[in-house]
Each structure stands twice: as C-alpha cells, then as structure tokens.
N, CA and C atoms as a LAMMPS dump frame, in Angstrom:
ITEM: TIMESTEP
0
ITEM: NUMBER OF ATOMS
228
ITEM: BOX BOUNDS ff ff ff
-5.0000000000000000e+02 5.0000000000000000e+02
-5.0000000000000000e+02 5.0000000000000000e+02
-5.0000000000000000e+02 5.0000000000000000e+02
ITEM: ATOMS id mol type element x y z
1 1 1 N 0.836 -1.17 0
2 1 2 C 0 0 0
3 1 3 C 0.882 1.234 0
4 2 1 N 0.348 2.318 -0.499
5 2 2 C 1.097 3.568 -0.526
6 2 3 C 0.558 4.523 0.523
7 3 1 N 1.484 5.218 1.162
8 3 2 C 1.113 6.254 2.121
9 3 3 C 1.811 7.553 1.733
10 4 1 N 1.127 8.643 1.975
11 4 2 C 1.721 9.963 1.753
12 4 3 C 2.106 10.513 3.12
13 5 1 N 3.369 10.883 3.25
14 5 2 C 3.895 11.36 4.524
15 5 3 C 4.337 12.806 4.361
16 6 1 N 3.888 13.65 5.25
17 6 2 C 4.354 15.035 5.302
18 6 3 C 5.217 15.165 6.555
19 7 1 N 6.433 15.684 6.39
20 7 2 C 7.367 15.72 7.507
21 7 3 C 8.284 16.936 7.394
22 8 1 N 8.997 17.197 8.472
23 8 2 C 9.978 18.285 8.511
24 8 3 C 11.361 17.662 8.419
25 9 1 N 12.146 18.156 7.474
26 9 2 C 13.514 17.672 7.289
27 9 3 C 14.477 18.832 7.504
28 10 1 N 15.593 18.543 8.156
29 10 2 C 16.645 19.546 8.321
30 10 3 C 17.611 19.442 7.15
31 11 1 N 17.795 20.546 6.449
32 11 2 C 18.715 20.609 5.317
33 11 3 C 19.921 21.431 5.742
34 12 1 N 21.099 20.884 5.525
35 12 2 C 22.34 21.569 5.862
36 12 3 C 22.571 22.695 4.873
37 13 1 N 22.682 23.941 5.356
38 13 2 C 22.864 25.062 4.428
39 13 3 C 24.251 25.695 4.502
40 14 1 N 25.049 25.358 5.526
41 14 2 C 26.414 25.842 5.668
42 14 3 C 26.521 27.363 5.603
43 15 1 N 25.542 28.045 6.148
44 15 2 C 25.551 29.505 6.204
45 15 3 C 25.784 29.925 7.649
46 16 1 N 26.719 30.817 7.88
47 16 2 C 27.039 31.307 9.223
48 16 3 C 27.351 30.149 10.178
49 17 1 N 28.204 29.271 9.754
50 17 2 C 28.608 28.17 10.622
51 17 3 C 27.761 26.923 10.482
52 18 1 N 26.983 26.823 9.429
53 18 2 C 26.211 25.601 9.185
54 18 3 C 25.042 25.415 10.12
55 19 1 N 24.128 26.368 10.123
56 19 2 C 23.017 26.312 11.058
57 19 3 C 21.941 25.305 10.662
58 20 1 N 21.765 25.023 9.4
59 20 2 C 20.714 24.12 8.953
60 20 3 C 19.398 24.861 8.77
61 21 1 N 18.534 24.296 7.952
62 21 2 C 17.276 24.947 7.653
63 21 3 C 16.166 23.899 7.623
64 22 1 N 15.109 24.066 8.41
65 22 2 C 14.006 23.1 8.36
66 22 3 C 13.1 23.385 7.161
67 23 1 N 12.736 22.34 6.436
68 23 2 C 11.788 22.474 5.337
69 23 3 C 10.702 21.41 5.506
70 24 1 N 9.53 21.7 4.981
71 24 2 C 8.431 20.746 4.996
72 24 3 C 8.414 20.019 3.667
73 25 1 N 8.393 18.686 3.731
74 25 2 C 8.396 17.856 2.523
75 25 3 C 7.261 16.855 2.568
76 26 1 N 6.91 16.368 1.391
77 26 2 C 5.962 15.27 1.272
78 26 3 C 6.622 14.161 0.467
79 27 1 N 6.284 12.926 0.798
80 27 2 C 6.874 11.798 0.098
81 27 3 C 5.858 10.656 0.055
82 28 1 N 5.835 9.953 -1.068
83 28 2 C 5.047 8.725 -1.166
84 28 3 C 5.942 7.557 -0.794
85 29 1 N 5.458 6.722 0.098
86 29 2 C 6.237 5.58 0.556
87 29 3 C 5.402 4.319 0.382
88 30 1 N 6.016 3.308 -0.182
89 30 2 C 5.368 2.005 -0.371
90 30 3 C 5.678 1.138 0.844
91 31 1 N 4.628 0.636 1.493
92 31 2 C 4.815 -0.262 2.635
93 31 3 C 4.032 -1.549 2.387
94 32 1 N 4.366 -2.561 3.13
95 32 2 C 3.714 -3.859 3.017
96 32 3 C 2.226 -3.701 3.345
97 33 1 N 1.327 -4.204 2.498
98 33 2 C -0.104 -4.056 2.765
99 33 3 C -0.586 -4.833 3.988
100 34 1 N 0.216 -5.75 4.498
101 34 2 C -0.17 -6.511 5.688
102 34 3 C 0.291 -5.843 6.984
103 35 1 N 0.891 -4.658 6.875
104 35 2 C 1.348 -3.929 8.059
105 35 3 C 0.138 -3.487 8.879
106 36 1 N 0.157 -3.777 10.174
107 36 2 C -0.967 -3.346 11.01
108 36 3 C -0.848 -1.851 11.294
109 37 1 N -1.966 -1.234 11.551
110 37 2 C -2.021 0.218 11.63
111 37 3 C -1.121 0.789 12.728
112 38 1 N -0.94 0.068 13.815
113 38 2 C -0.096 0.576 14.897
114 38 3 C 1.39 0.559 14.543
115 39 1 N 1.782 -0.187 13.501
116 39 2 C 3.182 -0.266 13.09
117 39 3 C 3.525 0.642 11.918
118 40 1 N 2.539 1.347 11.378
119 40 2 C 2.783 2.179 10.188
120 40 3 C 3.786 3.295 10.485
121 41 1 N 3.634 3.977 11.615
122 41 2 C 4.547 5.072 11.946
123 41 3 C 5.99 4.589 12.076
124 42 1 N 6.194 3.476 12.744
125 42 2 C 7.538 2.927 12.897
126 42 3 C 8.14 2.507 11.566
127 43 1 N 7.311 1.932 10.688
128 43 2 C 7.776 1.528 9.365
129 43 3 C 8.191 2.741 8.55
130 44 1 N 7.419 3.819 8.63
131 44 2 C 7.74 5.049 7.901
132 44 3 C 9.037 5.655 8.414
133 45 1 N 9.215 5.68 9.713
134 45 2 C 10.455 6.215 10.285
135 45 3 C 11.652 5.396 9.812
136 46 1 N 11.511 4.079 9.768
137 46 2 C 12.593 3.222 9.266
138 46 3 C 12.921 3.545 7.811
139 47 1 N 11.901 3.742 6.986
140 47 2 C 12.119 4.051 5.563
141 47 3 C 12.803 5.406 5.395
142 48 1 N 12.417 6.405 6.2
143 48 2 C 13.054 7.724 6.121
144 48 3 C 14.516 7.648 6.55
145 49 1 N 14.813 6.851 7.575
146 49 2 C 16.197 6.698 8.017
147 49 3 C 17.042 5.973 6.977
148 50 1 N 16.451 5.014 6.253
149 50 2 C 17.166 4.327 5.182
150 50 3 C 17.584 5.3 4.082
151 51 1 N 16.752 6.313 3.844
152 51 2 C 17.048 7.313 2.82
153 51 3 C 17.91 8.46 3.364
154 52 1 N 18.356 8.309 4.628
155 52 2 C 19.207 9.29 5.309
156 52 3 C 18.562 10.665 5.413
157 53 1 N 17.263 10.683 5.622
158 53 2 C 16.529 11.919 5.877
159 53 3 C 16.568 12.149 7.377
160 54 1 N 16.912 13.374 7.77
161 54 2 C 17.081 13.669 9.2
162 54 3 C 16.131 14.767 9.649
163 55 1 N 15.681 14.643 10.885
164 55 2 C 14.842 15.682 11.472
165 55 3 C 15.663 16.627 12.339
166 56 1 N 16.898 16.237 12.667
167 56 2 C 17.825 17.113 13.392
168 56 3 C 19.245 16.612 13.149
169 57 1 N 20.22 17.36 13.589
170 57 2 C 21.608 16.983 13.347
171 57 3 C 22.298 16.402 14.57
172 58 1 N 21.608 16.359 15.693
173 58 2 C 22.251 15.817 16.883
174 58 3 C 22.305 14.291 16.857
175 59 1 N 21.37 13.658 16.149
176 59 2 C 21.369 12.2 16.027
177 59 3 C 21.163 11.824 14.565
178 60 1 N 21.466 10.59 14.243
179 60 2 C 21.271 10.123 12.873
180 60 3 C 19.923 9.444 12.689
181 61 1 N 19.079 9.514 13.702
182 61 2 C 17.764 8.912 13.604
183 61 3 C 16.72 9.977 13.29
184 62 1 N 15.61 9.536 12.715
185 62 2 C 14.51 10.443 12.414
186 62 3 C 13.568 10.438 13.602
187 63 1 N 13.255 11.609 14.12
188 63 2 C 12.407 11.739 15.298
189 63 3 C 10.938 11.724 14.887
190 64 1 N 10.122 10.962 15.584
191 64 2 C 8.71 10.848 15.225
192 64 3 C 7.957 12.168 15.341
193 65 1 N 8.46 13.115 16.13
194 65 2 C 7.773 14.407 16.278
195 65 3 C 7.876 15.26 15.019
196 66 1 N 8.751 14.904 14.09
197 66 2 C 8.886 15.658 12.843
198 66 3 C 7.894 15.192 11.781
199 67 1 N 7.123 14.151 12.065
200 67 2 C 6.09 13.719 11.126
201 67 3 C 4.851 14.573 11.359
202 68 1 N 4.409 15.259 10.303
203 68 2 C 3.247 16.128 10.417
204 68 3 C 1.945 15.403 10.114
205 69 1 N 1.952 14.538 9.087
206 69 2 C 0.747 13.78 8.771
207 69 3 C 1.099 12.521 7.982
208 70 1 N 0.245 11.524 8.119
209 70 2 C 0.352 10.282 7.367
210 70 3 C -1.026 10.019 6.766
211 71 1 N -1.061 9.86 5.444
212 71 2 C -2.319 9.584 4.749
213 71 3 C -2.191 8.255 4.012
214 72 1 N -3.081 7.327 4.325
215 72 2 C -3.099 6.06 3.607
216 72 3 C -3.884 6.285 2.322
217 73 1 N -3.249 6.071 1.185
218 73 2 C -3.89 6.33 -0.094
219 73 3 C -4.735 5.135 -0.521
220 74 1 N -5.898 5.401 -1.109
221 74 2 C -6.748 4.287 -1.558
222 74 3 C -6.131 3.582 -2.766
223 75 1 N -6.374 2.297 -2.848
224 75 2 C -5.888 1.521 -3.979
225 75 3 C -7.014 1.398 -4.99
226 76 1 N -6.694 1.718 -6.221
227 76 2 C -7.713 1.67 -7.272
228 76 3 C -7.425 0.504 -8.192
C-alpha cells in the first residue's frame, strides 16, 4: 500500500557556521499491505532513516515528532 507522509527535514545550508534549515516535505512511501495500523509510523520512520533523511543533526535517527501527517492512499 502507498502512504503519503508530510514531515519536517533539516537541510544543511552551511551559512554562518552551518546552522541548517528546516523544510516541509511530502513523500510517497510504499509499505507492506499486511502492516498493522499501529506499526505504520515505525515503518515510515525506518524508511526515512534508510534514505538518510534527518529531522535534526544531533542524532542520525529520524524523530517521530517531525512527522506532520500520514495519509493512507486508496488503492484503485
């Protein structure tokens, strides 16, 4: 199944000592259709970390608080 995820990503801008800039992005992510609803958020975070998308620079993990919305798209 496909889900649309809206999240905040920190982009390194290297201006005035590399402060970074938060931007809002959307992405379509394909997940296993047998994934139970309580595991969708964790699966999405894993997929974002695989793509090296970061919500902050202090850790290499994606923080769940940076996810703004998750929409499960209908299958036609």
